[in-house]
C-alpha positions as CSV (number, residue, x, y, z in Angstrom):
1,X,2.2,101.9,33.4
2,X,5.6,102.7,33.6
3,X,7.3,102.5,29.7
4,X,9.6,100.0,30.3
5,X,7.2,97.9,32.7
6,X,5.1,98.2,29.8
7,X,7.9,96.6,27.4
8,X,8.9,94.3,29.6
9,X,5.3,93.0,29.6
10,X,5.0,93.1,26.0
11,X,8.5,90.6,26.6
12,X,6.7,88.1,28.8
13,X,3.8,87.5,26.6
14,X,6.8,86.7,24.1
15,X,8.5,84.6,26.1
16,X,5.1,82.6,27.0
17,X,4.9,82.0,23.6
18,X,8.3,80.8,22.9
19,X,8.1,78.2,26.7
20,X,5.2,77.1,25.0
21,X,6.6,76.4,21.7
22,X,9.4,74.8,23.3
23,X,8.3,73.3,26.3
24,X,8.2,69.9,24.7
25,X,10.9,70.3,22.6
26,X,13.0,71.4,26.4
27,X,11.6,67.7,28.0
28,X,13.3,65.5,25.0
29,X,16.5,65.4,26.6
30,X,15.9,64.0,29.8
31,X,13.4,61.7,28.0
32,X,15.7,60.2,25.7
33,X,18.4,59.9,28.8
34,X,15.5,58.4,30.3
35,X,15.0,55.9,27.5
36,X,18.3,55.3,26.9
37,X,19.1,54.4,30.7
38,X,16.3,51.8,30.1
39,X,17.7,50.2,27.2
40,X,20.8,49.8,29.1
41,X,19.8,48.0,31.8
42,X,17.8,45.4,29.6
43,X,21.0,45.0,27.3
44,X,22.7,44.5,30.8
45,X,20.3,42.2,32.0
46,X,20.4,40.4,28.4
47,X,24.1,40.2,28.6
48,X,24.0,38.8,32.0
49,X,21.3,36.1,31.2
50,X,23.4,35.5,27.6
51,X,26.7,34.7,30.0
52,X,25.1,32.6,32.5
53,X,23.6,30.3,29.7
54,X,27.1,30.3,28.0
55,X,28.7,29.0,30.9
56,X,26.5,26.7,32.1
57,X,27.0,25.1,28.4
58,X,30.4,25.2,28.2
59,X,30.4,24.2,31.5
60,X,28.1,21.0,30.5
61,X,30.0,20.6,27.5
62,X,33.4,20.4,29.7
63,X,32.3,18.1,32.6
64,X,30.6,15.6,29.4
65,X,34.1,15.3,28.1
66,X,35.3,14.2,31.9
67,X,32.5,11.8,32.2
68,X,33.3,10.2,28.6
69,X,37.3,10.0,30.0
70,X,36.1,8.7,33.1
71,X,34.7,6.0,30.7
72,X,37.3,5.1,28.7
73,X,39.5,5.2,32.2
74,X,37.5,2.5,33.5
75,X,37.6,0.5,30.2
76,X,41.0,0.4,30.3
77,X,41.3,-0.5,34.2
78,X,38.7,-3.3,33.5
79,X,40.9,-4.7,30.6
80,X,43.8,-4.2,33.0
81,X,42.2,-6.8,35.2
82,X,42.7,-9.6,33.0
83,X,46.2,-8.8,32.8
84,X,46.9,-8.5,36.7
85,X,49.4,-11.3,38.2
86,X,48.4,-11.1,41.6
87,X,45.7,-10.5,44.0
88,X,47.3,-7.2,45.6
89,X,47.2,-5.7,42.4
90,X,43.7,-7.1,41.3
91,X,42.4,-5.3,44.2
92,X,44.0,-1.9,43.7
93,X,42.9,-2.0,40.3
94,X,39.6,-2.9,41.7
95,X,39.8,-0.1,44.1
96,X,41.1,2.2,41.1
97,X,37.9,1.4,39.3
98,X,35.4,2.3,42.2
99,X,37.2,5.6,42.8
100,X,36.9,6.7,39.2
101,X,33.3,5.4,38.8
102,X,32.3,7.7,41.7
103,X,34.0,10.6,40.5
104,X,32.3,9.8,37.3
105,X,28.8,9.6,39.1
106,X,29.4,12.4,40.9
107,X,30.2,14.8,37.1
108,X,27.5,13.0,35.3
109,X,25.1,14.4,38.0
110,X,26.4,17.7,38.3
111,X,26.1,17.6,34.1
112,X,22.8,16.8,34.3
113,X,22.1,19.5,36.6
114,X,23.8,22.1,34.3
115,X,21.8,20.4,31.1
116,X,18.8,21.6,32.9
117,X,20.1,24.8,34.0
118,X,20.8,25.3,30.2
119,X,17.4,24.4,29.2
120,X,15.6,26.7,31.9
121,X,18.0,29.7,31.0
122,X,17.4,29.3,27.2
123,X,13.8,30.8,27.0
124,X,15.1,33.6,29.6
125,X,17.8,34.6,27.5
126,X,15.4,34.8,24.4
127,X,13.3,36.8,26.2
128,X,15.7,39.5,27.6
129,X,16.7,40.0,24.0
130,X,13.2,40.2,22.7
131,X,13.1,43.5,25.3
132,X,15.9,44.7,24.0
133,X,15.1,44.5,20.8
134,X,11.2,45.8,21.7
135,X,12.9,48.9,23.1
136,X,15.8,49.8,20.7
137,X,12.9,50.2,18.2
138,X,11.2,52.2,20.9
139,X,13.8,54.4,21.0
140,X,14.4,54.8,17.6
141,X,10.8,55.3,17.3
142,X,11.1,58.5,19.7
143,X,14.2,59.7,18.2
144,X,12.1,60.1,15.0
145,X,9.9,61.8,16.4
146,X,11.8,64.0,18.4
147,X,13.1,65.2,15.3
148,X,10.3,65.5,13.6
149,X,8.9,67.5,16.5
150,X,11.9,69.6,16.4
151,X,11.9,70.5,12.6
152,X,8.3,71.3,12.8
153,X,8.6,74.0,15.4
154,X,12.1,75.5,14.8
155,X,10.6,78.2,12.1
156,X,8.0,79.2,14.3
157,X,10.3,79.3,17.1
158,X,13.0,81.5,15.4
159,X,10.1,83.6,14.1
160,X,8.9,84.4,17.8
161,X,12.7,84.8,18.9
162,X,13.2,87.1,16.1
163,X,10.4,89.3,17.4
164,X,11.9,88.7,21.1
165,X,15.1,90.3,20.3
166,X,13.9,93.1,18.7
167,X,11.2,93.7,21.5
168,X,14.2,94.0,23.9
169,X,15.5,96.8,22.6
170,X,15.6,100.2,24.4
171,X,15.5,98.0,27.7
172,X,18.1,98.7,30.1
173,X,20.5,95.8,30.3
174,X,20.5,95.0,34.3
175,X,16.8,95.7,34.3
176,X,16.1,92.7,31.4
177,X,19.0,90.6,33.4
178,X,16.6,91.3,36.1
179,X,13.8,90.1,34.7
180,X,15.0,87.4,32.4
181,X,16.0,86.0,36.4
182,X,12.2,86.5,37.4
183,X,10.7,84.8,34.4
184,X,12.9,81.9,34.9
185,X,12.6,81.5,38.4
186,X,9.0,82.7,39.0
187,X,6.9,79.9,36.6
188,X,7.1,82.3,33.6
189,X,5.7,85.3,35.3
190,X,8.4,88.0,35.8
191,X,6.0,90.8,35.7
192,X,2.6,90.9,37.1
193,X,-0.3,93.3,37.9
194,X,-1.1,94.4,41.7
195,X,-5.5,94.1,42.3
196,X,-6.9,95.5,45.8
197,X,-3.7,96.5,47.4
198,X,-2.0,92.4,46.8
199,X,0.7,91.2,44.6
200,X,-0.9,88.8,42.4
201,X,2.3,86.9,41.9
202,X,2.1,85.6,45.3
203,X,-0.6,87.4,47.2
204,X,1.0,89.8,50.0
205,X,-0.1,92.8,50.7
206,X,2.1,95.7,49.0
207,X,3.2,98.9,51.1
208,X,1.3,102.4,50.3
209,X,4.6,103.3,49.8
210,X,4.9,101.1,46.6
211,X,1.3,101.9,45.4
212,X,2.2,105.5,45.2
213,X,5.3,104.8,43.3
214,X,3.1,102.9,41.0
215,X,0.4,105.2,40.8
216,X,2.8,107.7,39.6
217,X,4.0,105.8,37.3
218,X,7.4,107.4,36.9
219,X,9.7,104.1,38.3
220,X,9.9,100.4,37.9
221,X,8.5,99.1,41.4
222,X,9.4,95.2,42.5
223,X,7.0,93.3,45.1
224,X,9.1,93.2,48.5
225,X,8.1,89.6,48.7
226,X,8.6,88.0,45.8
227,X,10.7,90.4,43.7
228,X,8.4,90.6,40.8
229,X,7.8,93.8,38.7
230,X,4.5,95.3,39.4
231,X,1.8,97.4,37.6
232,X,-1.5,98.6,38.7
233,X,-3.8,96.2,37.3
234,X,-7.7,96.5,38.2
């Protein structure tokens, strides 16, 4: 095996160790973002329910006040009936009373519908706010666990990364750059063996020329198909 490939193979083992330690940690930001989006959705839903509840309540109060005003107006008009001096004025007052009463009945009916809406929305608001509180509690617990996980692995990750830095010394920068790219894009395997003439990374057959170069151990050989760095296996 070429000396540089041997170093890269050892480095890959350390990188896989780092990947194992950081796998759960690396997924934390995306999971936190997902949970925050869920909380935001619940909060928007709760706000919408609360706003609809408050609007219905305010509208019902406004209509109730309008109904009371109509009642006062009808009372005032009825009192006027006893004071009118001619039939025309009397009939006009009766007509006015009837018009006010019709408007009043319409407002009262609408008010009753709104009051029913208020009562139906009340449990909806309570359920929405309870869902927000529960999700907030879940998020807070997740954040505590995430912080604990980061803390528990910080020392081990730092130690392994320190070893990696030391092991990467002596590897040409361009080769190390190529290996790093392969490790990231080839499922954590940038260096792999050739067995029975086949690359064990992509399972494509390598050329006779590359086989000879691998046996000669004098140069770094890459798979013509997947570009992984090769060494001769079994």
